[in-house]
PAZA-601876 format. One line per field, with one value per residue (C-alpha): residue in one letter; x, y, z. Coordinates in nm, 3 decimals. Layout:
res = (a,...) .
x = (X,...) .
y = (Y,...) .
z = (Z,...) .
***
This chain:
res = (m,n,t,d,s,k,n,v,s,n,s,a,s,k,e,d,n,d,e,i,d,l,m,a,l,l,f,a,i,l,r,g,w,k,t,i,v,f,f,a,a,l,g,l,i,i,g,v,l,y,s,r,y,v,n,p,t,f,k,s,d,a,l,l,q,v,e,d,k,s,s,g,i,s,a,l,g,s,e,i,s,d,l,i,g,s,e,d,s,k,a,q,t,e,a,e,l,i,r,s,r,m,i,l,e,p,v,v,n,l,l,h,l,r,i,k,l,a,d,p,n,i,g,f,m,d,r,i,q,s,d,s,i,p,t,q,i,n,k,p,e,g,v,s,l,k,t,q,d,g,e,i,q,v,s,q,f,n,v,s,q,d,y,i,n,q,p,f,t,l,t,r,s,a,t,g,f,v,l,s,n,g,f,d,d,f,k,g,q,i,g,q,s,h,q,f,r,g,t,n,g,q,i,q,i,t,v,n,d,l,p,t,d,g,y,p,i,g,i,s,k,q,s,l,k,m,t,t,d,t,i,n,s,s,l,s,v,v,e,k,g,k,q,t,g,i,i,e,l,s,m,t,g,d,n,q,q,q,t,s,l,i,l,k,q,i,a,l,s,y,i,d,q,n,q,s,r,g,s,e,e,t,t,k,t,i,d,f,m,e,t,q,i,p,a,l,k,k,k,l,e,d,s,e,t,i,f,n,n,f,r,k,k,y,g,t,i,d,v,s,k,e,a,e,l,l,l,t,e,n,s,q,i,d,v,q,l,n,e,l,k,l,k,k,a,d,l,t,t,y,y,t,e,e,h,p,l,v,i,q,i,n,e,q,l,k,v,l,n,n,r,k,q,e,i,d,n,t,v,a,g,l,p,e,i,q,r,e,f,l,q,l,s,a,d,t,e,i,n,r,e,i,y,l,t,l,i,k,n,y,e,q,l,k,i,v,k,a,g,q,i,g,y,a,r,i,i,d,l,p,i,s,t,f,k,a,i,a,p,k,k,l,q,i,i,i,l,a,m,l,l,g,a,m,l,g,t,m,l,v,l,l,k,n,m,l,r,n,v,v,k,d,p,e,r,l,e,a,k,t,g,v,p,v,i,a,t,i,p,r,s,p,i,l,t,r,l,g,k,k,k,s,s,t,r,r,l,l,a,y,a,d,n,n,s,l,s,y,e,a,i,k,s,l,r,t,n,l,m,f,g,m,p,a,a,g,i,a,f,q,r,a,k,v,i,l,i,t,g,e,s,p,g,v,g,k,s,f,i,s,s,n,l,t,e,v,f,t,q,l,d,k,k,t,l,i,i,d,a,d,m,r,l,g,e,l,h,k,v,f,n,m,a,q,n,n,g,l,a,d,y,l,s,q,s,n,n,q,l,v,n,n,n,q,l,t,k,i,d,k,p,l,e,s,t,d,i,a,n,f,i,h,s,t,g,i,d,n,m,d,f,m,p,r,g,e,n,p,r,n,p,a,s,l,l,s,s,g,s,f,d,r,l,m,a,e,l,n,l,h,y,d,y,i,i,i,d,s,p,p,i,l,a,a,s,d,a,m,i,l,a,q,h,a,d,k,v,l,m,v,t,r,y,e,s,s,i,e,g,q,l,v,y,a,v,n,q,m,n,k,a,n,i,k,v,d,g,i,i,l,n,d,v,q,q,g,i,l,s,k,y,s,y,h,y,s,y,a,y,g,n,n,n) .
x = (0.797,0.778,0.698,1.057,1.161,0.875,0.972,1.332,1.214,0.985,1.264,1.508,1.251,1.190,1.560,1.598,1.311,1.464,1.801,1.642,1.455,1.771,1.960,1.678,1.694,2.073,2.036,1.768,2.008,2.284,2.066,1.978,2.347,2.296,2.034,2.250,2.562,2.354,2.233,2.578,2.729,2.453,2.527,2.896,2.826,2.604,2.860,3.139,2.920,2.812,3.161,3.263,2.948,2.974,3.237,3.510,3.430,3.698,3.702,3.858,3.861,3.954,3.978,3.852,3.896,3.619,3.732,3.504,3.551,3.778,4.080,4.191,3.998,4.088,4.456,4.417,4.283,3.973,3.824,3.795,3.678,3.403,3.294,3.281,3.091,3.190,2.987,3.035,3.027,2.952,3.109,2.781,2.611,2.898,2.871,2.510,2.606,2.859,2.582,2.368,2.312,2.487,2.814,2.745,2.602,2.931,3.095,2.821,2.860,3.236,3.271,2.950,2.817,2.469,2.572,2.539,2.690,2.610,2.728,2.419,2.632,2.771,2.568,2.562,2.824,3.058,3.040,3.100,3.398,3.568,3.654,3.548,3.385,3.487,3.299,3.256,3.519,3.403,3.652,3.620,3.697,3.398,3.274,3.435,3.369,3.577,3.416,3.544,3.513,3.650,3.594,3.314,3.391,3.120,3.221,2.872,2.516,2.238,1.867,1.532,1.335,1.116,1.428,1.566,1.614,1.512,1.740,1.915,2.132,2.455,2.597,2.871,2.771,2.965,2.944,2.955,2.707,2.331,2.154,1.823,1.549,1.325,1.117,1.364,1.705,1.953,2.271,2.585,2.961,3.213,3.414,3.165,2.901,2.543,2.206,1.903,1.536,1.328,0.968,1.011,1.265,1.626,1.930,2.284,2.564,2.932,3.064,3.444,3.474,3.265,3.329,3.323,3.024,2.700,2.814,2.534,2.599,2.331,2.337,2.102,2.093,1.998,1.815,2.022,1.834,1.885,2.253,2.307,2.104,2.336,2.636,2.496,2.414,2.789,2.916,2.974,3.034,3.093,3.274,3.561,3.527,3.326,3.360,3.688,3.588,3.745,3.512,3.590,3.462,3.454,3.320,3.283,3.268,3.354,3.662,3.935,4.057,3.699,3.599,3.906,3.847,3.480,3.562,3.847,3.614,3.352,3.609,3.732,3.377,3.302,3.617,3.534,3.180,3.313,3.565,3.302,3.067,3.339,3.418,3.060,3.038,3.369,3.249,2.928,3.122,3.360,3.074,2.913,3.242,3.289,2.954,3.040,3.402,3.309,3.050,3.288,3.562,3.332,3.219,3.576,3.670,3.374,3.453,3.818,3.724,3.488,3.752,4.023,3.803,3.726,4.096,4.176,3.901,3.982,4.337,4.471,4.271,4.422,4.197,4.219,4.316,3.958,3.837,4.103,4.002,3.643,3.732,3.937,3.670,3.400,3.615,3.659,3.287,3.219,3.464,3.300,2.957,3.051,3.216,2.903,2.686,2.904,2.872,2.498,2.469,2.663,2.457,2.120,2.212,2.176,1.962,1.654,1.630,1.522,1.848,2.046,2.359,2.164,1.995,2.330,2.471,2.167,2.223,2.585,2.483,2.237,2.508,2.758,2.492,2.402,2.774,2.805,2.507,2.670,2.993,2.794,2.622,2.955,3.112,2.804,2.938,3.258,3.288,3.107,3.425,3.606,3.302,3.271,3.645,3.615,3.311,3.476,3.798,3.602,3.408,3.722,3.894,3.595,3.547,3.920,3.923,3.619,3.746,4.094,3.944,3.717,4.005,4.214,3.941,3.865,4.227,4.246,3.926,4.067,4.375,4.151,3.944,4.252,4.379,4.055,4.057,3.730,3.697,3.740,4.052,4.156,4.375,4.400,4.291,4.181,4.446,4.405,4.505,4.367,4.278,3.924,3.718,3.440,3.342,3.523,3.517,3.623,3.373,3.096,3.175,3.191,2.877,2.683,2.795,2.691,2.353,2.307,2.390,2.153,1.874,1.939,1.933,1.604,1.451,1.568,1.419,1.097,1.062,1.129,0.862,0.597,0.663,0.684,0.819,0.827,1.154,1.114,0.963,0.880,0.697,0.502,0.399,0.287,0.092,-0.076,-0.089,0.050,0.385,0.672,0.752,1.037,1.278,1.407,1.737,1.801,1.990,2.272,2.297,1.930,1.936,2.215,2.043,1.717,1.881,1.958,1.677,1.765,1.781,1.491,1.372,1.536,1.478,1.722,1.803,1.959,2.093,2.204,2.163,2.426,2.274,2.112,1.798,1.771,1.836,1.568,1.318,1.403,1.358,1.013,0.931,1.027,0.812,0.513,0.564,0.546,0.270,0.043,-0.258,-0.246,-0.468,-0.602,-0.937,-1.216,-0.948,-0.820,-0.470,-0.319,-0.209,-0.295,-0.081,-0.205,0.065,-0.061,0.057,-0.075,0.030,0.201,0.576,0.636,0.777,0.489,0.586,0.944,0.833,0.568,0.795,1.092,0.880,0.718,1.061,1.188,0.881,0.960,1.291,1.083,0.965,0.624,0.397,0.353,0.153,0.186,-0.114,-0.091,-0.423,-0.340,-0.550,-0.499,-0.122,0.026,0.379,0.471,0.487,0.798,0.978,0.927,0.980,0.623,0.326,0.033,-0.223,-0.420,-0.431,-0.663,-0.875,-0.924,-1.025,-1.274,-1.424,-1.475,-1.606,-1.858,-1.970,-2.025,-2.224,-2.443,-2.506,-2.604,-2.821,-2.616,-2.539,-2.654,-2.521,-2.223,-2.327,-1.991,-1.638,-1.500,-1.283,-0.916,-0.822,-0.996,-0.784,-0.464,-0.495,-0.440,-0.157,0.190,0.517,0.792,1.074,1.142,1.067,0.733,0.653,0.365,0.238,-0.096,-0.051,-0.303,-0.448,-0.590,-0.705,-1.069,-1.315,-1.441,-1.167,-1.350,-1.675,-1.491,-1.330,-1.664,-1.830,-1.855,-1.594,-1.307,-1.448,-1.461,-1.105,-0.964,-1.147,-0.994,-0.643,-0.648,-0.663,-0.340,-0.104,0.063,0.116,-0.063,0.086,-0.154,-0.004,-0.297,-0.343,-0.266,-0.530,-0.557,-0.582,-0.846,-1.073,-0.954,-0.730,-1.027,-1.207,-0.893,-0.829,-1.139,-0.954,-0.617,-0.475,-0.223,-0.257,0.080,0.121,0.446,0.579,0.892,1.160,1.202,0.960,0.616,0.417,0.356,0.005,-0.097,0.018,-0.179,-0.485,-0.459,-0.443,-0.745,-0.940,-0.870,-0.973,-1.300,-1.365,-1.305,-0.981,-0.688,-0.349,-0.115,0.217,0.400,0.702,0.944,1.104,1.416,1.581,1.918,2.204,2.455,2.595,2.329,2.046,1.984,1.759,2.034,2.022,1.702,1.919,1.973,2.319,2.430,2.576,2.743,2.959,3.000,3.229) .
y = (2.898,3.274,3.541,3.643,3.289,3.251,3.569,3.454,3.117,3.275,3.512,3.223,3.022,3.314,3.355,2.984,2.993,3.293,3.115,2.800,2.995,3.171,2.842,2.679,2.961,2.919,2.543,2.592,2.806,2.553,2.265,2.453,2.493,2.315,2.569,2.855,2.714,2.658,3.017,3.152,2.949,3.071,3.426,3.361,3.237,3.530,3.771,3.621,3.628,3.987,4.106,3.958,4.071,4.444,4.646,4.820,5.176,5.445,5.794,6.125,6.452,6.819,7.133,7.487,7.809,8.065,8.412,8.672,8.920,9.001,9.222,9.291,9.618,9.765,9.730,9.990,10.253,10.367,10.548,10.231,10.033,10.287,10.238,9.856,9.737,9.433,9.121,8.873,8.499,8.215,7.872,7.694,7.898,7.817,7.445,7.441,7.636,7.368,7.110,7.323,7.252,7.583,7.422,7.056,7.111,7.231,6.921,6.691,6.844,6.837,6.468,6.341,6.210,6.182,5.897,5.557,5.236,4.890,4.532,4.313,3.995,4.030,3.806,3.722,3.453,3.682,3.937,3.663,3.512,3.850,4.095,4.387,4.433,4.710,5.041,5.317,5.590,5.943,6.186,6.503,6.291,6.063,5.758,5.415,5.073,4.758,4.419,4.065,4.091,4.440,4.804,5.041,5.412,5.677,6.041,6.179,6.076,6.332,6.247,6.424,6.469,6.166,5.941,6.065,5.773,5.526,5.215,5.157,4.864,4.901,4.610,4.585,4.482,4.382,4.739,4.939,4.944,4.906,5.123,4.977,5.065,4.767,4.952,5.121,5.006,5.272,5.174,5.378,5.371,5.354,5.669,5.891,6.130,6.030,6.191,5.972,6.054,5.812,5.781,6.008,6.254,6.307,6.097,6.208,5.965,5.904,5.557,5.523,5.148,4.844,4.489,4.198,4.118,4.026,4.152,4.382,4.701,4.897,5.272,5.547,5.923,6.032,6.350,6.631,6.616,6.243,6.279,6.564,6.375,6.078,6.297,6.458,6.119,6.041,6.391,6.532,6.906,7.009,7.289,7.160,7.297,7.600,7.932,7.819,7.896,7.559,7.340,6.973,6.804,6.422,6.184,5.811,5.586,5.252,5.388,5.582,5.788,5.859,5.976,6.203,6.348,6.434,6.590,6.793,6.934,7.020,7.218,7.396,7.471,7.630,7.839,7.959,8.054,8.222,8.426,8.536,8.630,8.825,9.040,9.096,9.438,9.554,9.451,9.651,9.959,9.934,9.897,10.210,10.404,10.289,10.444,10.782,10.832,10.914,11.167,11.332,11.343,11.512,11.761,11.844,11.894,12.123,12.339,12.370,12.473,12.746,12.868,12.883,13.071,13.323,13.384,13.431,13.689,13.892,13.790,13.724,13.884,13.959,13.835,13.988,13.791,13.781,13.656,13.384,13.273,13.259,13.070,12.820,12.759,12.734,12.485,12.272,12.283,12.165,11.878,11.773,11.803,11.579,11.320,11.315,11.281,10.988,10.822,10.877,10.731,10.423,10.383,10.417,10.109,9.907,10.126,10.344,10.717,10.632,10.466,10.648,10.677,10.833,11.073,11.173,11.244,11.456,11.666,11.721,11.815,12.073,12.232,12.255,12.396,12.670,12.768,12.765,12.997,13.240,13.239,13.295,13.594,13.738,13.675,13.844,14.169,14.146,14.303,14.100,13.997,13.897,13.704,13.519,13.440,13.303,13.100,12.942,12.872,12.712,12.489,12.372,12.295,12.115,11.901,11.818,11.724,11.508,11.332,11.264,11.140,10.897,10.771,10.717,10.518,10.321,10.207,10.121,9.906,9.720,9.638,9.529,9.301,9.140,9.062,8.961,8.596,8.580,8.504,8.126,7.933,7.564,7.442,7.072,6.902,6.544,6.277,5.905,5.673,5.350,5.233,5.098,5.218,4.956,4.685,4.609,4.238,4.115,4.338,4.231,3.864,3.890,4.101,3.860,3.564,3.739,3.834,3.479,3.351,3.606,3.502,3.135,3.217,3.410,3.113,2.872,3.091,3.146,2.774,2.715,2.970,2.854,2.488,2.419,2.063,1.812,1.840,1.886,1.584,1.809,2.049,1.757,1.636,1.986,2.038,1.700,1.581,1.248,1.125,1.060,0.701,0.651,0.835,0.615,0.735,0.715,0.404,0.520,0.175,0.140,0.499,0.408,0.086,0.270,0.501,0.202,0.120,-0.248,-0.288,-0.447,-0.330,-0.509,-0.536,-0.383,-0.728,-0.828,-0.502,-0.290,-0.488,-0.295,0.042,0.290,0.249,-0.115,-0.052,0.214,-0.037,-0.276,0.001,0.069,-0.303,-0.290,0.021,-0.153,-0.472,-0.299,-0.064,-0.339,-0.452,-0.798,-0.934,-0.812,-0.681,-0.893,-1.094,-1.241,-1.370,-1.160,-0.802,-0.577,-0.275,-0.031,0.164,0.475,0.815,1.161,1.151,0.917,0.875,0.898,0.533,0.332,0.025,0.054,0.076,-0.197,-0.451,-0.399,-0.387,-0.723,-0.869,-0.774,-0.923,-1.259,-1.256,-1.300,-1.640,-1.487,-1.580,-1.253,-1.142,-0.820,-0.712,-0.466,-0.293,-0.013,-0.178,0.126,0.191,-0.060,-0.181,-0.410,-0.700,-0.545,-0.565,-0.946,-0.986,-1.118,-1.054,-0.847,-1.111,-1.324,-1.073,-0.875,-0.724,-1.066,-1.229,-0.958,-0.957,-1.338,-1.341,-1.075,-1.267,-1.577,-1.378,-1.231,-1.569,-1.708,-1.402,-1.336,-0.971,-0.864,-1.135,-1.368,-1.699,-1.880,-1.799,-1.901,-2.209,-2.145,-2.316,-2.037,-1.776,-1.968,-1.911,-1.541,-1.560,-1.618,-1.713,-1.460,-1.706,-1.559,-1.780,-1.687,-1.416,-1.432,-1.175,-1.085,-0.861,-0.598,-0.801,-0.676,-0.317,-0.307,-0.034,0.022,-0.048,0.137,-0.051,-0.384,-0.299,-0.188,-0.523,-0.813,-0.996,-0.801,-0.856,-1.224,-1.215,-1.043,-1.282,-1.580,-1.432,-1.355,-1.725,-1.800,-1.508,-1.331,-1.002,-0.860,-0.548,-0.366,-0.120,0.117,0.403,0.762,0.927,1.242,1.029,0.776,0.686,0.323,0.384,0.489,0.163,-0.047,0.124,-0.032,-0.364,-0.240,-0.240,0.032,0.301,0.443,0.733,0.760,1.097,1.182,1.409,1.735,1.618,1.590,1.909,1.977,2.115,1.802,1.582,1.783,1.780,1.402,1.343,1.566,1.370,1.047,1.207,1.326,0.963,0.862,0.691,0.746,0.776,0.603,0.730,0.911,0.757,1.018,0.841,0.906,1.132,1.256,1.294,1.569,1.888,2.085,1.920,2.035,1.732,1.472,1.381,1.179,0.911,0.577,0.456,0.127,-0.116,-0.414,-0.515,-0.240,-0.435) .
z = (6.643,6.699,6.441,6.385,6.303,6.068,5.877,5.856,5.727,5.465,5.354,5.320,5.128,4.889,4.827,4.764,4.516,4.333,4.324,4.192,3.922,3.810,3.811,3.614,3.359,3.327,3.293,3.028,2.829,2.869,2.771,2.452,2.360,2.028,1.922,2.033,1.859,1.541,1.526,1.619,1.333,1.106,1.203,1.147,0.793,0.720,0.855,0.638,0.331,0.392,0.450,0.116,-0.062,0.002,-0.178,0.031,0.127,0.112,0.256,0.149,0.335,0.284,0.491,0.408,0.606,0.606,0.718,0.872,0.584,0.300,0.375,0.014,-0.027,0.313,0.234,-0.041,0.191,0.374,0.078,-0.133,0.170,0.212,-0.146,-0.109,0.195,0.409,0.481,0.763,0.676,0.916,0.865,0.929,0.656,0.423,0.511,0.393,0.083,-0.014,-0.026,-0.258,-0.626,-0.706,-0.592,-0.689,-1.036,-1.196,-1.046,-1.181,-1.527,-1.527,-1.422,-1.604,-1.274,-1.413,-1.638,-1.469,-1.598,-1.466,-1.542,-1.522,-1.556,-1.205,-0.977,-0.605,-0.631,-0.823,-0.539,-0.281,-0.470,-0.516,-0.240,-0.463,-0.801,-1.053,-1.019,-1.281,-1.308,-1.382,-1.539,-1.740,-2.049,-1.986,-1.790,-1.797,-1.645,-1.658,-1.711,-1.749,-2.130,-2.176,-2.081,-2.170,-2.225,-2.285,-2.324,-2.389,-2.318,-2.321,-2.338,-2.344,-2.023,-2.086,-2.099,-1.766,-1.519,-1.786,-1.832,-2.163,-2.280,-2.480,-2.675,-2.930,-3.278,-3.586,-3.723,-3.398,-3.113,-3.047,-2.789,-2.684,-2.426,-2.493,-2.755,-2.987,-3.112,-3.215,-3.409,-3.425,-3.474,-3.186,-3.149,-3.323,-3.183,-3.267,-3.226,-3.239,-3.237,-3.030,-2.945,-2.638,-2.766,-2.859,-2.757,-2.802,-2.724,-2.795,-2.726,-2.734,-2.637,-2.550,-2.432,-2.673,-2.888,-2.705,-2.359,-2.242,-2.038,-1.857,-1.900,-1.776,-1.730,-1.387,-1.298,-1.150,-0.819,-0.779,-0.854,-0.607,-0.345,-0.394,-0.355,-0.043,0.111,0.107,0.168,0.514,0.577,0.934,1.123,1.327,1.680,1.768,1.586,1.431,1.071,0.967,0.755,0.719,0.402,0.393,0.137,0.112,-0.195,-0.350,-0.528,-0.357,-0.658,-0.769,-0.425,-0.396,-0.738,-0.671,-0.334,-0.486,-0.754,-0.494,-0.295,-0.613,-0.720,-0.381,-0.394,-0.746,-0.640,-0.328,-0.519,-0.770,-0.489,-0.309,-0.614,-0.717,-0.543,-0.691,-1.034,-1.001,-0.889,-1.183,-1.425,-1.287,-1.318,-1.673,-1.766,-1.596,-1.716,-2.086,-1.976,-1.726,-1.986,-2.238,-1.976,-1.889,-2.250,-2.308,-2.000,-2.106,-2.461,-2.329,-2.082,-2.350,-2.586,-2.314,-2.244,-2.607,-2.630,-2.309,-2.230,-1.878,-1.595,-1.257,-0.987,-0.647,-0.343,-0.220,-0.547,-0.549,-0.201,-0.306,-0.621,-0.419,-0.163,-0.432,-0.620,-0.309,-0.240,-0.595,-0.555,-0.231,-0.384,-0.673,-0.442,-0.231,-0.542,-0.659,-0.317,-0.323,-0.668,-0.550,-0.235,-0.415,-0.621,-0.294,-0.066,-0.078,-0.003,0.355,0.438,0.715,0.497,0.211,0.450,0.595,0.247,0.160,0.466,0.379,0.024,0.169,0.384,0.094,-0.145,0.108,0.135,-0.243,-0.270,-0.029,-0.231,-0.553,-0.400,-0.303,-0.646,-0.804,-0.669,-0.873,-1.216,-1.482,-1.680,-1.367,-1.254,-1.584,-1.576,-1.224,-1.323,-1.631,-1.442,-1.155,-1.392,-1.564,-1.234,-1.093,-1.397,-1.409,-1.036,-1.072,-1.378,-1.233,-0.900,-1.085,-1.305,-0.992,-0.813,-1.128,-1.161,-0.790,-0.809,-1.109,-0.904,-0.614,-0.836,-0.978,-0.630,-0.464,-0.348,-0.156,0.218,0.189,0.110,0.074,0.355,0.254,-0.065,-0.051,-0.090,-0.167,0.118,-0.044,0.309,0.335,0.626,0.564,0.589,0.910,0.849,1.188,1.364,1.125,1.172,1.553,1.569,1.336,1.544,1.869,1.718,1.605,1.955,2.110,1.875,1.960,2.331,2.287,2.105,2.373,2.645,2.449,2.393,2.763,2.856,2.606,2.645,3.019,3.005,3.285,3.480,3.854,4.045,4.344,4.115,3.962,4.303,4.404,4.082,4.064,4.420,4.301,4.428,4.180,4.278,4.029,3.804,3.523,3.370,3.002,2.884,2.646,2.498,2.417,2.278,2.040,1.939,1.881,1.619,1.401,1.168,1.147,1.526,1.717,2.055,2.337,2.715,2.956,3.101,2.775,2.643,2.946,3.263,3.463,3.384,3.618,3.414,3.505,3.872,3.864,3.725,4.007,4.261,4.108,4.146,4.517,4.565,4.407,4.600,4.936,4.819,4.690,4.898,5.050,4.777,4.443,4.363,4.522,4.701,4.383,4.371,4.082,4.140,3.843,3.754,3.485,3.303,3.118,3.016,2.933,2.560,2.314,2.313,2.686,2.709,2.847,2.654,2.778,3.141,3.109,2.938,3.170,3.482,3.388,3.331,3.675,3.841,3.681,3.871,4.190,4.056,4.005,3.713,3.517,3.219,3.016,2.807,2.526,2.578,2.324,2.048,1.822,1.813,2.056,1.965,2.254,2.013,1.859,2.189,2.202,1.824,1.774,1.544,1.672,1.570,1.809,2.086,2.306,2.033,1.865,2.189,2.277,1.931,1.927,2.285,2.197,1.892,2.109,2.362,2.084,1.934,2.277,2.353,2.664,2.625,2.968,3.193,3.201,3.349,3.325,3.223,2.891,2.887,2.972,2.653,2.464,2.637,2.587,2.214,2.262,2.521,2.398,2.564,2.550,2.599,2.944,3.241,3.411,3.157,2.908,2.660,2.509,2.203,2.094,1.809,1.481,1.473,1.598,1.498,1.856,2.121,2.402,2.335,2.345,2.682,2.823,2.738,2.973,2.775,2.925,3.274,3.206,3.078,3.381,3.610,3.432,3.416,3.792,3.854,3.663,3.726,4.021,3.841,3.541,3.375,3.145,2.894,2.813,2.557,2.664,2.866,2.648,2.331,2.440,2.725,2.739,3.039,3.252,3.170,3.229,3.559,3.703,3.707,3.842,4.190,4.095,3.836,3.728,3.488,3.281,3.168,2.978,3.123,2.924,2.660,2.817,2.874,3.239,3.180,2.983,3.266,3.522,3.294,3.254,3.629,3.680,3.413,3.604,3.929,3.776,3.678,4.047,3.955,4.175,4.017,4.259,4.120,3.847,3.673,3.541,3.237,3.028,3.284,3.153,3.398,3.357,3.497,3.315,3.511,3.865,3.921,3.860,4.232,4.158,3.996,4.160,4.192,4.025,4.268,4.112,3.825,3.570,3.337) .
***
């Protein structure tokens, strides 16, 4: 074969191995369908219980619009807009503001959200039996909760700091109610406000209604932070889109009306705070004007009085055109100076002297003052009476102009304040849809069932990985170096009979003689017949077959008894020995007692040898009549049975004595085939001793039950003792579409009726 063909062969072999591994993995999952179905059903049950246990969850939503700035002041003119600055507002900033305690605290206080009521009589089964349980209702009038024995209503519950988050119990009494915290009991009348003094402070409560006598209700007063945190955990505030200025508020809760009410109050609280914040600058300006108006009015009245007195004294004075111009200009300058001073006074309430706007006003004031000084110098050249007249007239005009301007602005700002609505508005208030958004029962049930099935699959795969059971004959041969000479299928009839406690063990010849199992036993017999040497050990006539296994429960007794029975069909004298003197149960197959068996024979024989001082050498065999006492007829032609006998203290020592050698020498003279059922290799060393007398050593292992590593270890132990294991019998093989090794079955040929 050339190199290319070798590579192709290796590649094909690798692909076949991968395919076999994947198929083996799939078959392992399918074989564990019971486990997967169990966990899927368990997940289904848990999903159904959970979907009924949790209360329905409802959702309410609202929309708010946040504008960039308020347009109410600018509509009245640029002069008022200049007095009131503008402020940009971002939707994201407002979204965080809505979640603050400044907005939530008024809602908490209005709806008494810090008061928590609980019905301790509602248990797990109550939640399962009912789709939903009553929840407390918070309204401005108080808090209420329905129970199976009535309704509780509390309109007031205030406690000292030490009682915050502490549980209390409310119960109806013959005269009213009793409030208890485990240490103190406070008694009061229903419908009346009470104030109690407890160990840790004051308690103020008003109970309007309670359930029937003896029905306890839990009540507590939460801290403000805990309450607002609870609200925020169910409140969502996000901006819809990018830079839209539209804020969506949504809230979830156990009660649709309650959730809508709380969300509505949150939106209204935000709008109120927004409107107050929007008119704050206007309010400050009005307050400043209200402090200036009386002083300006008084100054105007004083200047008018002085001017009138001057006119009465000197009469009307004709002022030249130049003087009138100077007077007019001087008056205008004074008006401008007063307006700038007013602006400066307003700006200095928000900014320092170093602000650019303040510096600009100072420069304008400097220019106007310089011009005013020039006019004053010019007027100084006029006659004294005319100059005084002009001065008094100018003062009066200036004061009147300043006063009227301030009154005008004051009235305009009052109108602005009355019409200011802030820069946020409500687009949609929450409405109650009464459509639960959770739990999604179908999804929960399906998901729980899938998770259960996945968990079952993982357990099946994990079990398959950790417990590498015997399945593949070829794999066993490769691992142990011992051929698998027979695969014995499971007998459905014997399996059903074995589940009945009253049923005795039966041979295949009488219970299921047309089965594949029986045909496989016959095939094993044929294999052994042609594989046996021409004569037994030391040219003795009997052929000895040792049946053992790596661990208990692999079916040694089943193989031994049925193999012995099929050898009798050849008209051969056969004997089956139960050499498992510890836990052997072959006597149950033949419906016999375990007494007078191998252990009894060996014990008596050893006692005789000790008495005759013949421990080191056997001069002559025991009489055959002595052995006959320990061998029993099974009722089947050509088939005898030696049970295990009474439980000895030292089975291995008995087998190692010369008595067992003498026994086998005698039995070889009377039988054609001797089948020895020995203890498991990993449980006792008896099989290694017994193997010294056997022509064939066969090891039984159970399909999908025995551990592959244990079987390999058992074979290695026998090899270390220089004992060759001639074959492996794969017992209890189950046929089906889930097994890729079902081709190892034999095929029944004959009457299946």
